[in-house]
N, C-alpha and C positions, 0 to 999 in steps of 0.2 A: 342409425345414419352413419355414412362414411365421411370422416373428417380428413382434411389434408395435413393438419398440424395440431398437436396438443401443446397447450401452454400450462405449465405448473406454477402456481403462485402460493407460496407459504406466507401466512399472514399472522402477525401478532401485534395487537395494539397499534394499528396503522390508520386510525380514523382520519388523521390529517392528510394522508397522501393516497389512500387506497382508491379513491374515486378517480383521481387523475390517472393512476395506473390502469384501472379497468377500462376507463374511457379510451385510452390509447389502444387497447386490444379491440374493443367494440368498433372503433373507427378504422380498423385496418382495411386497406384497399383489397386484401384477399377476401374480405367478407366474413362477418362474424359467424355465419352459418357453416363456414368451412373450417372453423377453429374450435376445437374442444378445449374449454377453459376449466381446469381443475383447481379449485381454490381450497386450501387447507387452513381452516381457522384454528390456530394453535392455542385455544383456550384464552382468547382475548378478553380483557375485562373492561374495555371502553366500548364505543358504539360501533366498532368494526363489524361485528356479526350482523347488526341491523343493516349496515350499508351493503355488504356483500349479499345478504339475503335478498335485497331488492333487485340486484342484478340477476341473481339465480332464478328469481320468479319471473323476470322479464324476458330473459334469453334462454331458450331451450338448450343451447350448446354449453351452458354453464353447469358445472357440477360442484356441489359444496360438500366438503368433509369437515366435521367438527371434532377436534380432539377433546377428550374429557380432562386431560391434564396437559401442561405445557411440555412438549417433547423436543422443541428446538426445530430450526429450519431443516436440518439434515434428515431427521426421522420423518418429518412432515413431507419432504420431497420423496422419500422412499415409499411412503404410503400412497401418495398420489400416482407414482409411476405404475403401481399395480392396476390402476384404473384406466391407463392410457389405451386407447383403441386405434389410434392412427399409427402410421409407420414413422413419423417424425415427432420428436419432442423437444421443447425448449423450456428454459426456466426464466422467470421474471420475479424480481423481488418487489415487495408490496409498496416500497417507497420510490421505485423507479418507473420509467415508462419507455415506450418504444416509438420510433418514427413510423409515420403512417404507412409507408410502403415497405416496411422492413420485412415482413413475413412473405409477402407476394414476391418481392424481388429475390429473397433468399431461396425460396423454393424453386423459382425459375432457374436459378444458377445451379442448384442441387441437381435438378433434372437434366439440364443441359450438359453438365460435366460429370454426371453420375457420381457425385460426392456422397460420402457417408458421414462427413462432418463438415459443417460450415461455421466459420468464425467471422463475425462482423464487428464493425468499429463501435467504439463507445465514446461518449462525451460526459464530462462532469457537469451535472446540473446543480446549481447552487441557490437559485432564487436570489434573495437580496442579503443573505446572511453569510456569505462566504468569507472565511477568515484565513485558512491555511491551504496550501496545495496538498492534494491527496496523493499518496504514493501507491499506485497500482502498478505492478511490475510490467504487465504486458503493454506492448506498443501497438498503435493502430497501424493498419496497412494502408499504403498510399496507392495500391493498385489492386485490381482483381487478379487473383493468381491461384492456379491449381498446384497443389503439392502432392506428389506421389511418394516422396521419401523424406520423412520429417528429419532424418539425420542430416540432410543437406540444409536444413533450416533450424539450427539449434536454438535460436532465440525464442522459438515457439514454445519451448519447454517452460518458459516463464509465464505462459498464458494459462494461469490456473483458475481464473474465474469461470464458474459454470454458466453464467447468465448471458454471455454474448456468443453462445454457440447453439446450433441446431444439430441434434443427434439422430442418426438413422437407427431403426429397431435393432440392427445387428450389434449396436453398441450399448443397448439398454442394460445388458447383464453387468456392465462395468459402472453403471450409475448407482452405486450403493454408498450413500453418504454415511459417515460415522458420526457419532454424537459429539457435541462440544464445538469449540472454536476451530477455525481452519479446516473444517470438514470438506471444503471444496477441493483441496490440493490433490489428494489421491485420486479422486474421481476424474479430474481434468487430465492428469497425467496418464491414467489408464486409457482414457478415450483417445488421447493424442497418440499413444503408442500403438493402439490396436486399430485405428482408423486406416483404411487403405488409400483413400483419396480425400484430401483436406482442401477445401476451397476458402480462400481469404477474400472477403467481400468488403469493398470500400463504400458500398452504396446503401447499406442498412445501418441504422444508428440506434444503439442502446443508450438511453440517458440514465446515467448513474448519479443518483442524488447524494450529495455530500450531507451526511447526517451525523450530528455530533454524538448520537447514541449508538452508532454502529461499531462493529469490532475494529475496523480499520482506523477509526478515529480515537478510540479509547485504549491507549497502550498502557498496560499494567504489568506487574510482575507475573500474574497468571497468563497474560498474553505470551510472554516469553516461554513459559513452561508448556503451554498448549502448542506453540509453534515448534518447540523442541520435539514434542511427541509426533507432530506431523513430519518432521525431519527423519525421525526413526522409521515411520511408515514408508516414506519415500525411499530411504536407503534399503529397506527390506525388500523392495521390488527387485533388487539386483539378483535375488535367488531365482525368480521366475523369468526375469528379462535381463540376463547377464550382458547381452549385447548392447544394452542401453545404459550401462553403468556410468560412462563418462558424461552422459546427458543428465542423468539423475544427480550427479555431482554438481553440475552447473546450477541446477535449481537450488540444491541445498546450500551451496556456497552463498547464493543470494540470500537465502533465509538465515544462515549463520551470520552473514553481514548485517542483516536487519537486527538480529538479537544483540550483537555487539554494539551496534549504533545506539540501540535503546539503553543499554547498560552505560555506555559512555555519556549519553545525552541526559538521562533522567537522574535525579538525585534520590535514588532508592536507598534503603538502609543497606549497610554492608552485609548483614545476614542474608538479605534477599539477593544481593548481587552474587554472593557465594553460592547460594542455592541454585541460581540460574546457571552459573558457570559449571557447577558440578553436574547439573542435569544435561547440559549441552555436551559435556565431555562423555557422558554415559551413552549418548545416542549416535555420535558421529563415528564414521569410519576414518582410517588414516587417509589424509589427503597429501598430495605431492605438489611440489613447486610447479610442475607442468599443468596441474589442474588449475592452480591459481592463475598461471600465465594465460591459459586458454580462456578463462573467465574474463580477465582484463582485456584481452584482445577483442572479445565480443562486446563488453560493457566498459569501455574506457572511462566513462564518467563517474563510476563508482569510486568512493574514497578508498585509499590504499590501506586495506585491512589484511592484506595477504599474509604478512608476517604473523599478525595476531592469530589468524585462523590456523596457520601451520603449527603454531606453538600451543594450541589449546590442549593437546595431549602430551606436551613436553614439560608442562609445569603443573603443580597443584593449583587449586583455584585461588588461594591467597597470593601466591607468587605471580600468577597471571595478572590479577587485578592490580597488584602493586606495580608491575612493569608497564602494563599497557593502558591502564586508566589513569593512574595517579603520578607516575614518575617518568613518563616517556611520551609526552604529548607532542614534542616538536616535529617528529617525523610523521605525524598525522595531518599536517597542515596541507590543505588543498589551496594552492595559490591562485585562486580564481574568485573574483568579486562578481556578484550577481545582482541585477536589478529586475525585480519582478514588477510587472505592470498590471494594474487592475483597470481594464478598459471596458468593464461591464461583465466580465466573466470571472471576477475574483483573481487572486494570485494563483498562477498555475505554471507548469513547466513550459507550456507552449508560448506563453507571453512573457518571455524572459530575455534579457540581454546580459551576456556574460563576457567578462574581460579577464584574460590571464595576465598576471602581473607578479612582480617580485615585491613582496611586502617590505616596506620600509617604515621608518618611524613616522615620516610624513609622506602621504600619498595623495596624488591628484589624478582622478579618473573621470573621463567624459563618456557618458552613455548616450547613444543615439535613440531618439524616440520617434523618428520620422514615420515608422510604419504603424504607429498606434494613434487612434482617435479617441476622444472623450475620456481622457485619463482622469480617474478620480483619486487614486492612491498609488504610491510606489513603496516597494519594500526593498531596502538595500541590505544585502548580506555581504559584509566586507571580506569574509573568508569562511571556510569550514575546516573543522578538525583540530581546533586548539582553543584553549582558554586564553582570553585576551582582555586587555584594556583598550578602549577605543573612544575617539571623540571626533565628531563631525565638526570641522572648523569653519566652514562657510555657512552663511545664514540660511538654513533650510528648515522647513516646518515639521519638526519631529513630533509625532503624536504618541508614539509608543515604541518600546524596545523590550526585548526579552532579557534585559540585564538584571543583575542582582540589586542594583541601586536605582536611583531615579534618573530619568532622562534630563532632568534639570541640573544634575550635578556636573561638575567640571568635565569628568570623563565617565564612561560607563564601564562596568566590570561585568564580563560574561564568563560564567563558569558552566557553560554548556558548549556543545560543539557545532552549533549552528546559530551564531549570533546574527541578529538582524535589527534594523530600524524601520519603522513605518513612517512614511512622509505623507502628510495628508493636506492637500491643497488643490487648487485648480491648475492642473498641468496641461490643459487642452490646447493651449496656444504656443507651446514650446516644442522645438524639434530636437533638443538635446538637453542634458542636464549634467553639470559638473559637480562632483562630490569630492571635496577635500577632507581628508581625515587623518588623524594621528592614530598609529596602531602600535601596540606593544604586546608581544606574546609573553604570557606569564611564565616565569621560571618555576622550578620545582619548589623553591623556598616560598615564592609568592603563593603558590597553590596551597602549600602546607599552612601558611599563615591564614589564608582565607578559610581553610577547613576548620581551623581553630575557632574562627568567628562565626561559623555557620552551623547552628544547631540542627538545621533540617538536613544537613549532609552527614552529620555524625550520628552513628548508631549508639544510642544510650550513653553518650558522652557529652559533657557540657563544655569543657575548655581544652580537652586533649585533642591533638591532631588525629585525624582519622587513621593515619598510618599506624598508630599505636595498637589498633585492633589486629594488625598483622603480627602473628606470633613470633616471626623471625626477627622482628625489630626489638622485642622485649629483652633487655639484658638480664642475665642471671646475676642474682646477688651473691 
C-alpha cells in the first residue's frame, strides 16, 4: 500500500502515555490508512508491548519492531527508518502527541510550497503535575513562512529537536542518530543545512509532555559530558560544511552556555566540576568576541556568560572555576525580576511578566496580571546570576523557595543562580501584585563562609572552604 507519511515512534516503558500518543495518530484528519506507523519497542519491561500489540493487530498500517535489548531511542529510530516506505517521515516520542490536523495540514503545505523540510510548532503539555518551565531552545513560529536560505534565518540553527519536523526522502541519509544522550542535535543540524526549502508552519501542533524522567529534566554531571560530546560533533561539521562555521558556533555557544549554567547552578563536587570544564576545553574551538556579540544580538535574553566562554581556553580548569564560579559573581547579575504565572499551563516562559530594575537593598515592584485568568500560583524570581540573601517584606503567601534555609526564617539564603519564591493562593480576582523585598548580593567572604558550612558543596572536606581545593591557594610551608 502507498502511504502519504511514515511516523516513527521509539517506545520504552511508556505504558502511562503510549495510548494517548497512538490515539493522536489514529485520529489524524489525514486518515490512518494514509499513515505508516512504525513502532519500535525498545525492550520494555512494563505493559507497553501489550498495548502497542493491540494497535498493531487492529490497524494494518501499524508495523511493530521489537528490540531484544535496550538500544536507546537513537538506534531505534535508525532501525525504523530502514522500514519506511513513504516519501516523508516524522518522529513522535511515546509520551507526546500531535494535534488532529497536524499531518494533513503539514503535507498540504509541503506540496504547495515544494518543501523538503517542514517545521511545526510545539506546546508543553503538563497535565496537572507541572513544576518548572522547560528549556527547549527553539522558538515557535508566529507565521507560515517559506525559507530558501537558512543563513538568513540563523535562529533556526537552535531548532535541534527531531520531533517537530517532517523530512522528505532526500534528507533520509542525514537521519542517522548516534547512541547516547543528545543524539538529536547532529541529525537536526544536518537536515537544516541540507534542506533546500524549509517551511515553518504555525498551524500544526506537537504536544511535548513535560516528563520528570526525560533527559531534558534530569541534569547530571553525565549530561554535561554528553552535551560536550555533542558540541564536538557539531564543531567537526566545519570540515564538511566550512561555509556554515559561524552558524555552528551559534548553536555551540548556546550549548556551552547551558553547561556553564549547570555548573554555576548545581552543587556538584569540585572533582566533577573540574572534569566537566576539562572536557569542555577539549572539545571547543577558539571563539572570538565577534562570535559572542553575534550571539548576544540574536539572543539578548541570555545571561551574560560571554567573558566566561572566551576565557575557557585561557585558564586551566581550577583557575576558571575559581574566577567565574566562586569569586566573581557580581558581574553575572541580570537585573531583571520575573513573575511566572500558573494559569492552568504551569510555569512557563510565555506566561511571564518581567521588570528591569536596579537592585537595591529595599525594592518595590508591581507586576500587572490583567491578561491572566484563573491564576493558581505565582513564582517570583528576584533576579538571576548571583548568590543572594532575600526577604519578601509584604504579607504574601510563600509556600516554597529554592533557598538553602527555610521560608520561615527571617531572610532566605540562595546559593544558586536562579533564586525563586512560589506564592500559592487564590489570585484570580486581582489585576496586579506588589512585591516588596530586601535584597543583598553575597560578597566573596559571605560565599566562602557559606561554603565552610555546607557539606554538600564541599568535596570531601568538612569544615574547610571549598577554595582550599584549588592548588594555587595552598601556601608552601
